[in-house]
C-alpha positions as CSV (number, residue, x, y, z in Angstrom):
1,X,0.0,0.0,0.0
2,X,1.0,3.6,-0.4
3,X,2.0,5.4,2.9
4,X,0.0,8.5,1.9
5,X,-3.0,6.6,0.5
6,X,-2.2,7.9,-3.0
7,X,-4.1,5.0,-4.7
8,X,-7.3,4.8,-6.7
9,X,-9.2,2.1,-8.5
10,X,-11.8,2.0,-11.1
11,X,-15.1,0.2,-10.3
12,X,-17.9,1.0,-12.8
13,X,-21.1,2.3,-11.3
14,X,-19.8,3.1,-7.8
15,X,-19.5,6.6,-6.3
16,X,-16.7,7.5,-4.0
17,X,-17.4,8.9,-0.5
18,X,-13.8,9.8,0.1
19,X,-13.9,12.2,-2.9
20,X,-17.6,12.8,-3.4
21,X,-17.0,14.8,-6.6
22,X,-14.9,12.1,-8.2
23,X,-16.3,10.8,-11.5
24,X,-18.5,7.7,-11.2
25,X,-16.3,4.7,-10.9
26,X,-13.2,6.2,-9.3
27,X,-12.7,4.9,-5.7
28,X,-10.1,5.4,-3.1
29,X,-8.9,3.5,0.1
30,X,-11.6,4.0,2.6
31,X,-14.4,3.6,0.1
32,X,-16.6,0.5,0.4
33,X,-14.8,-2.6,-0.9
34,X,-11.4,-0.8,-1.4
35,X,-8.8,-1.9,1.1
36,X,-5.6,0.2,1.6
37,X,-3.7,-1.9,-0.9
38,X,-6.5,-1.6,-3.5
39,X,-7.4,-5.3,-3.7
40,X,-8.0,-8.0,-1.0
41,X,-5.2,-10.1,0.3
42,X,-4.5,-13.4,-1.6
43,X,-4.2,-16.3,0.9
44,X,-4.6,-19.2,-1.6
45,X,-1.0,-19.5,-2.8
46,X,-0.3,-23.2,-2.0
47,X,3.0,-24.1,-3.6
48,X,3.8,-27.8,-3.4
49,X,7.0,-29.2,-4.9
50,X,7.9,-32.8,-5.6
51,X,11.1,-34.5,-6.6
52,X,12.2,-38.0,-7.6
53,X,15.6,-39.5,-8.1
54,X,16.4,-43.1,-9.2
55,X,19.6,-44.9,-10.0
56,X,18.8,-48.0,-12.1
57,X,22.6,-48.6,-12.5
58,X,25.6,-47.2,-10.7
59,X,26.3,-44.8,-13.6
60,X,22.8,-43.9,-14.6
61,X,20.4,-41.4,-12.9
62,X,16.8,-40.7,-13.6
63,X,15.3,-37.5,-12.1
64,X,11.8,-35.9,-12.3
65,X,10.4,-32.9,-10.5
66,X,7.3,-30.7,-10.4
67,X,6.6,-27.5,-8.5
68,X,4.3,-24.4,-8.3
69,X,6.0,-21.1,-7.7
70,X,4.2,-17.8,-7.0
71,X,5.4,-14.2,-7.7
72,X,4.1,-11.1,-6.1
73,X,2.7,-8.3,-8.3
74,X,5.1,-5.7,-9.4
75,X,4.9,-3.4,-6.3
76,X,6.5,-0.5,-8.2
77,X,3.2,-0.3,-10.1
78,X,1.9,1.5,-7.0
79,X,4.0,4.5,-7.8
80,X,1.9,5.1,-10.9
81,X,-1.1,6.1,-8.9
82,X,0.5,9.3,-7.9
83,X,0.0,10.4,-11.5
84,X,-3.8,10.0,-11.2
85,X,-6.2,12.7,-10.1
86,X,-6.6,14.0,-7.5
87,X,-2.9,13.5,-6.5
88,X,-1.7,15.0,-9.8
89,X,-3.2,15.6,-13.2
90,X,-2.6,14.3,-16.7
91,X,-4.2,15.6,-19.9
92,X,-4.5,13.6,-23.1
93,X,-5.4,15.6,-26.2
94,X,-5.8,14.1,-29.7
95,X,-5.2,16.4,-32.6
96,X,-4.9,19.7,-30.7
97,X,-6.4,22.8,-32.2
98,X,-2.9,24.3,-32.4
99,X,0.3,24.1,-30.4
100,X,-0.3,27.7,-29.2
101,X,-3.9,26.8,-28.1
102,X,-3.8,23.1,-27.4
103,X,-6.7,23.0,-24.9
104,X,-9.1,25.0,-27.2
105,X,-12.2,25.1,-24.9
106,X,-10.8,22.8,-22.2
107,X,-9.8,24.1,-18.8
108,X,-6.0,24.7,-18.4
109,X,-5.3,22.7,-15.2
110,X,-1.8,24.1,-14.6
111,X,-0.4,25.0,-12.1
112,X,-2.0,22.2,-10.3
113,X,-2.9,22.2,-6.6
114,X,-4.0,18.8,-5.0
115,X,-6.5,18.6,-2.2
116,X,-4.9,18.1,1.2
117,X,-7.8,18.5,3.7
118,X,-11.2,16.8,4.2
119,X,-13.0,19.9,3.2
120,X,-10.7,20.2,0.1
121,X,-11.5,16.6,-0.9
122,X,-15.3,17.2,-0.6
123,X,-15.0,20.3,-2.8
124,X,-12.3,19.1,-5.2
125,X,-13.2,19.6,-8.9
126,X,-11.9,16.8,-11.2
127,X,-10.7,17.8,-14.6
128,X,-12.7,15.8,-17.2
129,X,-12.0,13.7,-19.1
130,X,-9.6,12.2,-16.6
131,X,-6.7,9.9,-17.5
132,X,-6.4,6.9,-15.3
133,X,-2.8,6.0,-15.7
134,X,-3.2,2.9,-13.5
135,X,-6.0,1.0,-11.8
136,X,-6.0,-2.4,-10.0
137,X,-8.5,-5.1,-11.2
138,X,-10.7,-6.4,-8.3
139,X,-9.5,-9.9,-9.3
140,X,-5.8,-9.1,-9.1
141,X,-3.9,-12.0,-7.5
142,X,-0.3,-13.2,-7.4
143,X,0.7,-14.9,-10.7
144,X,2.1,-18.4,-10.6
145,X,4.2,-20.8,-12.6
146,X,4.0,-24.6,-12.8
147,X,7.4,-26.0,-13.6
148,X,8.3,-29.6,-14.4
149,X,11.3,-31.6,-15.7
150,X,12.4,-35.1,-16.5
151,X,16.0,-36.1,-17.2
152,X,18.2,-39.1,-17.8
153,X,21.9,-38.8,-17.0
154,X,24.6,-41.3,-17.9
155,X,28.3,-41.4,-17.1
156,X,30.3,-42.8,-20.0
157,X,34.0,-43.5,-20.5
158,X,36.7,-41.1,-19.2
159,X,34.3,-39.3,-16.8
160,X,32.1,-37.9,-19.5
161,X,28.5,-37.2,-18.3
162,X,25.7,-37.0,-20.9
163,X,22.3,-35.6,-19.9
164,X,19.0,-35.5,-21.8
165,X,16.1,-33.6,-20.3
166,X,12.6,-32.3,-21.0
167,X,11.9,-29.0,-19.2
168,X,8.5,-27.3,-19.3
169,X,6.5,-24.7,-17.5
170,X,3.0,-23.0,-17.7
171,X,2.2,-19.6,-16.3
172,X,-1.2,-18.5,-15.1
173,X,-2.8,-15.4,-13.7
174,X,0.2,-13.4,-14.8
175,X,0.0,-9.6,-14.5
176,X,-0.8,-7.6,-17.6
177,X,-2.0,-4.1,-18.4
178,X,-5.2,-3.7,-20.5
179,X,-7.0,-0.6,-21.7
180,X,-10.6,-0.6,-20.3
181,X,-11.8,2.4,-22.2
182,X,-10.9,2.1,-25.9
183,X,-12.8,4.3,-28.4
184,X,-15.5,2.5,-30.3
185,X,-15.4,2.8,-34.1
186,X,-18.4,3.9,-36.0
187,X,-19.6,6.3,-38.7
188,X,-17.8,9.6,-38.5
189,X,-15.0,8.3,-36.4
190,X,-11.8,10.3,-36.5
191,X,-8.7,10.8,-34.4
192,X,-10.2,14.1,-33.2
193,X,-13.3,12.5,-31.6
194,X,-11.6,9.6,-29.9
195,X,-12.5,10.7,-26.3
196,X,-16.1,11.2,-27.3
197,X,-16.4,7.6,-28.5
198,X,-15.1,6.0,-25.4
199,X,-17.5,3.8,-23.4
200,X,-16.9,5.8,-20.2
201,X,-17.0,9.2,-21.8
202,X,-17.1,12.0,-21.0
203,X,-15.6,11.3,-17.5
204,X,-12.7,9.2,-18.7
205,X,-10.2,9.3,-21.6
206,X,-8.2,6.2,-20.9
207,X,-8.1,3.6,-18.2
208,X,-5.1,1.3,-17.8
209,X,-6.1,-1.8,-15.8
210,X,-3.5,-3.9,-14.0
211,X,-5.0,-7.4,-14.0
212,X,-4.3,-11.2,-13.8
213,X,-5.1,-12.3,-17.3
214,X,-1.7,-13.2,-18.6
215,X,-0.6,-16.7,-19.5
216,X,2.5,-18.5,-20.9
217,X,3.8,-21.9,-21.9
218,X,7.4,-23.2,-22.3
219,X,8.6,-26.5,-23.6
220,X,12.2,-27.5,-24.2
221,X,14.6,-30.4,-24.9
222,X,17.9,-29.8,-23.2
223,X,21.0,-31.9,-24.0
224,X,24.4,-31.5,-22.3
225,X,27.8,-33.2,-22.3
226,X,30.2,-32.6,-19.5
227,X,33.8,-33.8,-19.5
228,X,34.9,-33.3,-15.9
229,X,38.4,-31.9,-15.3
230,X,41.0,-34.5,-15.8
231,X,44.3,-34.9,-17.6
232,X,44.5,-31.1,-17.8
233,X,41.3,-30.2,-19.5
234,X,37.5,-29.9,-19.1
235,X,34.7,-29.4,-21.7
236,X,31.0,-28.5,-21.2
237,X,28.5,-28.2,-24.0
238,X,24.7,-27.5,-23.9
239,X,22.0,-27.6,-26.6
240,X,18.5,-26.3,-26.0
241,X,15.6,-26.6,-28.4
242,X,12.7,-24.7,-27.0
243,X,9.5,-22.8,-27.7
244,X,7.9,-20.1,-25.5
245,X,4.4,-18.7,-26.0
246,X,2.5,-16.0,-24.1
247,X,0.0,-13.2,-24.6
248,X,1.8,-10.2,-23.3
249,X,5.6,-10.3,-22.9
250,X,5.9,-6.5,-22.6
251,X,3.3,-6.1,-19.8
252,X,2.1,-2.8,-21.4
253,X,-1.4,-1.8,-22.2
254,X,-0.5,-0.2,-25.6
255,X,0.9,-3.5,-26.9
256,X,-2.5,-5.2,-27.0
257,X,-4.3,-4.7,-30.3
258,X,-7.8,-5.4,-29.1
259,X,-8.2,-5.2,-25.3
260,X,-11.5,-7.2,-25.6
261,X,-9.8,-10.1,-27.3
262,X,-6.8,-11.2,-25.3
263,X,-6.8,-14.6,-27.1
264,X,-5.7,-12.8,-30.3
265,X,-2.4,-11.8,-28.5
266,X,-1.3,-15.4,-28.1
267,X,2.0,-15.7,-30.0
268,X,5.7,-16.3,-29.6
269,X,7.2,-14.6,-26.6
270,X,9.4,-11.6,-27.2
271,X,12.3,-13.6,-25.6
272,X,11.6,-16.8,-27.5
273,X,14.9,-18.4,-28.8
274,X,14.1,-21.6,-30.6
275,X,17.7,-23.1,-30.7
276,X,20.7,-22.3,-28.6
277,X,24.1,-24.0,-28.3
278,X,26.7,-23.0,-25.6
279,X,30.0,-24.7,-25.0
280,X,33.1,-23.9,-22.9
281,X,36.4,-25.4,-22.3
282,X,39.4,-25.1,-20.0
283,X,42.9,-26.4,-21.0
284,X,45.7,-26.3,-18.5
285,X,48.7,-25.6,-20.7
286,X,51.7,-27.9,-20.0
287,X,54.4,-25.8,-18.5
288,X,57.9,-25.9,-16.9
289,X,57.6,-27.0,-13.3
290,X,61.1,-26.4,-12.0
291,X,63.8,-23.7,-12.2
292,X,63.3,-20.0,-12.6
293,X,61.3,-20.4,-15.8
294,X,58.3,-21.9,-13.9
295,X,57.6,-18.4,-12.5
296,X,57.0,-17.1,-16.0
297,X,55.9,-20.1,-18.0
298,X,54.0,-22.1,-15.3
299,X,50.4,-22.1,-14.4
300,X,48.8,-20.8,-17.6
301,X,45.3,-21.8,-18.8
302,X,43.4,-21.4,-22.0
303,X,39.7,-20.8,-21.8
304,X,37.0,-20.3,-24.3
305,X,33.2,-19.9,-24.6
306,X,31.2,-20.4,-27.8
307,X,27.5,-19.4,-28.1
308,X,25.4,-20.0,-31.2
309,X,21.8,-18.9,-31.1
310,X,18.7,-18.4,-33.3
311,X,17.3,-14.9,-33.4
312,X,14.4,-13.6,-31.3
313,X,11.0,-12.9,-32.9
314,X,9.8,-9.4,-33.8
315,X,6.5,-7.8,-34.4
316,X,5.4,-5.7,-37.4
317,X,3.1,-2.9,-36.4
318,X,1.2,-0.4,-38.6
319,X,2.5,2.7,-36.9
320,X,-1.0,4.2,-37.2
321,X,-4.2,4.1,-35.2
322,X,-6.1,2.3,-38.0
323,X,-8.8,1.1,-35.6
324,X,-9.3,4.6,-34.3
325,X,-9.4,3.3,-30.7
326,X,-6.9,5.8,-29.4
327,X,-4.3,3.1,-28.8
328,X,-2.4,2.9,-32.1
329,X,-1.1,-0.7,-31.6
330,X,-2.7,-2.4,-34.6
331,X,-0.8,-4.9,-36.7
332,X,-0.8,-4.9,-40.5
333,X,-2.5,-7.6,-42.5
334,X,-0.3,-10.3,-44.0
335,X,-0.9,-10.5,-47.7
336,X,2.3,-12.2,-49.0
337,X,5.5,-14.0,-48.0
338,X,7.6,-11.8,-45.8
339,X,10.6,-14.1,-45.8
340,X,13.6,-13.2,-48.0
341,X,16.7,-15.3,-48.6
342,X,19.3,-14.9,-45.9
343,X,22.1,-16.0,-48.3
344,X,22.2,-12.4,-49.8
345,X,25.1,-10.0,-49.1
346,X,25.3,-8.1,-45.8
347,X,24.5,-4.8,-47.5
348,X,21.3,-6.4,-49.0
349,X,20.3,-7.8,-45.6
350,X,20.8,-4.5,-43.9
351,X,18.8,-2.7,-46.6
352,X,15.9,-5.1,-46.6
353,X,15.9,-8.0,-44.1
354,X,12.3,-9.0,-44.8
355,X,9.7,-8.1,-47.6
356,X,7.7,-5.0,-46.5
357,X,5.4,-5.4,-49.5
358,X,4.0,-8.6,-47.8
359,X,2.1,-6.4,-45.3
360,X,-0.9,-4.2,-45.9
361,X,-2.5,-1.6,-43.7
362,X,-5.9,-2.7,-42.4
363,X,-8.9,-0.7,-43.3
364,X,-10.0,2.1,-40.9
365,X,-11.8,0.5,-38.0
366,X,-10.8,-3.0,-39.1
367,X,-9.2,-5.7,-37.0
368,X,-5.8,-6.8,-38.2
369,X,-4.4,-10.3,-38.3
370,X,-1.6,-11.2,-35.9
371,X,1.8,-11.1,-37.5
372,X,5.1,-12.1,-36.1
373,X,8.4,-13.2,-37.6
374,X,12.0,-13.8,-37.0
């Protein structure tokens, strides 16, 4: 919770008694159903963990494990509430009349003086439409991960240990940000009337909700070879073949194309790396062990690390608010093959890594297809 109670939540249809002049839906600690932390405590985080190890032969090991792991919400999110009214004020203006007269009929709120007394809170005048830079969903709870693994390990000749493993995880109730007040497209919709087309207009212009609707999955095959140090050298090599999927790696409201269709955000994670190979070695260089030369030529080692990795996925965005929702996070439609040959020269790759003509801007107000690539 915030020490100065600078926290507010959005609950449609409820009127605040702490700030009686607040727009309908904005509540504060002390209002009915709003604890000091914004949401009720979460006491259901049972996190069992199980492990199994079996040695069918003296040089073979079989291991398996499963566990549930919880994470607390990002507490730094609480600092965003100090940007909400009545603690401070933000103003969002689409297509200003002019830079010399950006408000053009709106009240200029600056300099801003927040209410500090009970009488001031009862008489405080909210500037409308208000920007809710952050609110907590009433169902916000701690996110959790289920993790499991199964591995077989075998010691072969000369102390070499070979391991093959399957490692997976599944995340649920992960925190994401979602816009609760996107503008609705219709006849006559333009970027200039975005705020007038929002469901909670004219009181609100944007509402960023911090909620527990994120999910993720991860599956991988992990192979390793470990030559333990002997005879003056050691070698370690690992290969991972994996796939990671989620619906919001960035945890930002603006990254979601349609806040009412989170299933459409299911795609490769921003950090998904399909294949990765890492190896390292240490070689103790033979050296002189007697005489004065040992102080110069003795005790030297040669070390090296090699990493080979596939690239991370990237998103292609339109760069325009084609849906006219006030978010501007729409993706273009895929109308062709975006892949170009990677056997071209470096200059050609730098000039055009993928085919931009394979993408087409969606029609105004239209929903775009999900597009991601590597």
